[in-house]
Structure formats: structure tokens, C-alpha cells
N, C-alpha and C positions, 0 to 999 in steps of 0.2 A: 424401698428397702426393709423397714419393718416385719412387712410382710413373709421375705423369705426366712427373716431368723425367725418370725413364730411361729413357720412352718419347719423352719427348721430344728427347733425345739418339737414340737407335737410330736416329729418322728426322732430326736432322741430317744421318747420317753417310748414309746414304741421297741426301738430299740434296746431299753436299759434289758428287757428281756430277756431278747436273745444273748447280752454281756452276760444278767448273774445267770447267765448258764454254761457261756466260754466259764465263768467265774470254778462256778461248780465241776470241771472237767478239768480244767489247766491247775486252777491252782487248792482248790478238797482236797480233789481223786491226781491232781500231777499226772496226767491225763492226757497229750496231744491228742485232743480227738478230732478230728477230720471231718468226721461227717456233718457240719457241722452244716458243710455248703453244702450235702444233701439232704437232709430233712428241715431246714431254711424252708424247702423246693415242697418239697416236702408237709407241709403246714400250710402254701400257700393253696399249690395241687386241691389240696382233700378239701378244703372250706369251697375254694370255688366251681371247685364239680356238687356238689353237697346243698350250693345255696342257688350255682343254678341250674339244679333239682327241685330245686323245690324245698326243699331242711329249711326248718328252722336257723337262721344265721350261728345265732349263740348255743346250737346245739352242733353246727359243719364246726365251731370254735373247734370243742367241744372235745369233737371226735376228732378231729387234727392231730389235735392237745396227744391225744393218747397214740393218732400211728405215728410221733414221733418218739415214744418215748419208744414202743415199740422196735423204730431204727436205731434207739440208745442202748437198749438191748439186747442186739443185735450184733450192735459193735463189740460187744461185753465176749459176748456167746464168744463171737469167735478168737479176743482176746485172750478170753482164762480159759475154757474148753479147746481153742480149737490153739492152743497157745505159739500163735501169732505176737511179732511183736505187733507195738499201738499201735507207732504212725503209719505201721502198714496195712491194721485194724481197721482202722478210721479214714482211710489210704482208699481202700477195697466196697468200705460201704457206699461213699463217699457214690463214686464209678456208676455199680449196684443201683442207688438208689435214684439214679440221669436216667434210666430209662424206664423204674416206675414210675420215677414221673410226671414219665412220658406215657406210659403207660395210663395214670390214673387222669390226666388230660385229654386225653385222646390228641391233639394238639400244641405245638409247642407254646400256647396263649389261647384263657381265656378272662375275656369281660366282666365287668364287673360293672361299671356303670350304668348299668338299667337296670340293677340288680337291689333287692333290696338287706343289707349287712347291716352288723355288727353298729360303724361304727355312719349307719344315717340311722339304725335307729336310735343310737347313746345325743347321734345331735338329736333327733326327735325332740326327744329326751327334756336333753338342754331345753331344747327352744318355748323348752312348755313350760317351763319352773317363771321366763322369768328373769331369768338377773343377766341376761346379758350387758342392755343397760345397762343399770350398776357397774360397773366392773367396765363399761367403755369410759363412763363419765371417771370416776378416777382416773384414766388416764387421758384427759380430753386438754388435746394440745398438743401431743407426743407424736400424730401420725400412727399408733400404733396401735391402730380398730383393728381388729381378723372379725372377719365374717360373723366368729364362734365362738369363746370359751372352752368346753362343753369337751374336749375330740380332748385338748392341753391335759385340762382339772380330770377330764377321767382318768385317763390314761396311765398320767402323776402317781395316781389315787392306783388304782389295778399293781401298776409297779411295785407298791411300799408295802402293800398288801401280799404280794409275792413276795421280795423284798419282807416282809416284817413273818412271815411265814416258812424259807426258809432262815429265820435267825434262829427258831421258837424251831423246828425242824434237828436241824443242826446242833441244836442241848439237849436233841433225844440222848437214849444210849444207843438208836442204830447212828442215831448222826456220827454224836464221837466215833465212831467202834470207823466211817467213815472217812471222817475227816484221823485216825491216825494212823488207817491201813494208807490214803495217799503220806499220812507222814514218814511210815518207817513199820512198814509193812510188818516183815519179820516181825517186830513187832507182840502185831498185833494178831501175827497165824497164832503164837506160839500159848496167849490167851484159848483156844480154839477156836476164831473165831473163822466165820465164810466167808476169807476175803472174798475169796469168785463173785458169791449175791452183792455182796458188798459193791461190790467192782460195779457188776453187772445193774442196780441198782443205781444207783448213782449216776450210770450210765445217759442209764429210760432220763432219768430229771432233766438232768442235763441237760436232754434234746427236746423235751416231754416240755423245755422251756423258750426253744429255740424256734418249736411250732407254732406256739402258740403265737410267739412273733410273725415270724412268716404267714399265720395267718392273719395276723390285724393286719400286717406293711402288707399284703394283699386286696383286703379291701378300705383300706385307707387310699392306697393308690388305685382303685377302679380295677383291677388286673394282676393272671396267675402265671408269670411265664417261671418255665422252664431254665429259666439261664442266668432268674434273681437271684440265686447265694453264692451263686461266682464274688468268695473273696469276703464270703461271714467273718470266717472265722478270721481274718484279717483283721474285719470290725472292732467287731465281742473280742481280742487282744487289747487293739489301742483305745478300747473306753475303763478294760479292765486296770490296760497300764496308764494314761492318762490318769488316773479317779486315787491308786495308790500311791501316784508323786504325789497332786494336788492334793487331796484329804486326806492323804496316810491308809495306814491298812494291821493296824496295833489289833482290832476287837477283826469279829466278826464283824458286830454292826457294823464300826466303822467302815471297815471293807466291805460290802454290797452297800450299804452307799455312799460311799464311793464307789461304786459300780456301776449307781445309775446319773451320779453327777457328771463322771468318764464319758458313756452314752453320746448326753447331754452336753454335751464340752466338743465332742469328737464333732456332732454339724454342727456345733454351731460358725466350728472353723474348716470344716469343707467348705461350710455357706458361706462364711466369708471371705477363704480361697477364689474360690468361682468366679469373685467377685475380679479379683485380675484382668488388667485385658489380656495380660495373653497367657492366660490359663483359661480354657474349654474346659462343656464337659465334658467328652471324654477322654480327663487326666483325674476326670476321679483315683483311678488303683493310683496313679501314681502319688500323688495328694493322700490318699490310707497309707502307703508306703514310706515317705516322709512323715506324714508324721509321728509313725511306730517308728522309726529311727529318733529321733527329738526324743522322744516321749522314756526309748528305753536309752540313748547315751544321755543325755542331759543332765537326768538327773547322778550318773556316773563323776558327770568332770563337776557340777559342787559336790558330790557327797570327796570324792580326791584336791581336792582344792581347800573344806571344808577339814580338813585331816593333815593337809598342810601347815595349815593355821591353824590348827592345834599340837600338831611337830612345832612349831618355830615355835608356839608358844612357850613348852614342856622346856624348849631348848635357849628359848631366855631364865624362865624361870629357871632349869636349875646354874645356867652361868651366876646366874646373882646370888645362891646359895651356895657357890662355890667363891665368891668374892669376899659373900658375907663369911669362910665359914674360918678362911684365907685371910683375914681381917684379924676375927677373935685367935686365930691363934698367937696372929702377931703382936697384939695383945699382950697376949699372958705369956708370949718372949719378951718385950720389952717389962710384965712385969718384973720378968725374973732376977 
């Protein structure tokens, strides 16, 4: 059980990159981008094929990131220049990417177990530092002793670095313009801003992060599969919604941190849910849907209860004030 939990945290740290990409399109641009299901696989496919072909895994992962950026820009072009509905443009690009990904891989699955990947290189680097023994000693007796702490710590650091970069980018003039486009496109256009370009670049950055996550997940799992991106948009949305519901999203800095936390919590919830006797691995999509429904419905129920309690308090206070006013009026009338 501790090993499974540790693995889910590791995977959650990598999926957090994809969740940050979904956050950019879903929350910042207010764009329901279904390209995610395709660009995630694009990142995995490009990285896998290049690594098998002998390319340095870090360079292969970087190229996968740019391929995801290109896919996102294409979705933006379909919407802005082709005047296609946002939802439909994402669906069209997702469908097109399925065939493109098959073309890239040449088959439905590309194994990486015998290849040198980013994950294996990072693991080797971490082990050369000799830090695992010290960390294991801190948790001695808990049964929580993974093979290496390297992947978890380094992937968390990568997610935090990307988070800081996003925070900084969204505070620049260009980033503020992207935020304004998602908030009020008509207003920002009135200031002569090129909202089409802002959308295209925003969607490109979003899918670049998704492709980066896909490339790292393929190397983490040891394979790239053409069907591994199915439901990624739901997982990304679940991470965003869970993070915002638990950690809050009053500021950009807090919201991006909440997304990372939400991605890790989502993987933990799925791992724990699969431990239930009557649930199987094939129920993962059902579990995901259930988690999203709960994340959407529960906060509204809690807020409704709080609002009812506030109304009751206001009603009690108004009655008390009315009684006090009546007593004062009676006292004045008696004195007179």
C-alpha cells in the first residue's frame, strides 16, 4: 500500500504539468479545449519515437513540447481564423491528432523499457548523490521506503518551476492581455489588442505543457500508446476543480499551486479507490467521473448550506432588532 501511494504521488507530480496546461485554457482563456486528449499523446509519441531512434531523451522531450505547442496553435487558428466554435475546433484537432499520432509512432504502441529516458537519467543522477539512505532513515519503521526519492522530488521541483514561470508570465503585459481576453474579450479588443493572436499563443502554451506531461508519462510508464490520452481533459479538469475547491483560487499564485495539489490528490484518490474490493482497474474512468461530479456538486452544497445559515442569522438579528425597537417604543409611550 505505501508503495502504491508513493507511485501515485510521483505520477501526480507529472500529471500536474498537464493540469497546469488545462488551467491555462479552461480558467485563464475560458476556452474548453479538447485538444488535450490528442496533444498529450503527441508529446508521448514524439518523445518515444525520437528516443528509440537514438535522440537524447532531454532533447526528445523538448521537441515533444514544441509539437504540443504547434497542436495548440492549430486549434487556435481553427477557432480564430476559421471561425469554428471553440468546443468543435478542439474536437476536430483531437480527432486529427489521433491519426497523426499513429503516423508518428508507426504502430499503436512504442515500448521504452530498454531505452535510456529522462526518468532513468534522473534516477541515476539522484542515486549518484546518495541522498536516498538519509531520506529512508527519516521514515524508518513506517514501511514507506521507495526504491528512490529522485523522481518524486525532481518532478515536484519541475512542476514548481513551471508554476513559477506561469505565474511570472501571467504578470507580464502579454500575460495580462491573455487573462483579459479570457475575462472580457470585447473590452480588451477595444484597446486594439490582437485577441486572435493572444488566443493562439495561449492555447499553444497550454498544449505545450500537456505534451510535456505526456512525454514524461510515457518515459515514466515505459511505453507510449495511442490510447493513453483518452479522458485526459477530464483528469485535468478534475485536478483543477479539486485543487480550487480545497486550496482556493483567489490569486494566480494560489490557483496554480492549488492545481498541482489537486493533481496529486486526484491520483491519491484514484489509487485508494482502486483498493476497494468491488472496484477494478477498468472502473478508472467511472471513478474519474465520480470524482469530478463530487468536486463540482459538494462545494455548491456546502455554499448553499452556508448561505442558508447566513440567512437564518440575518433573520434572527432582524427579529431581535424589531423586538428591541418595539420595547423602546413601548417604553417611550409609557413614559409619555
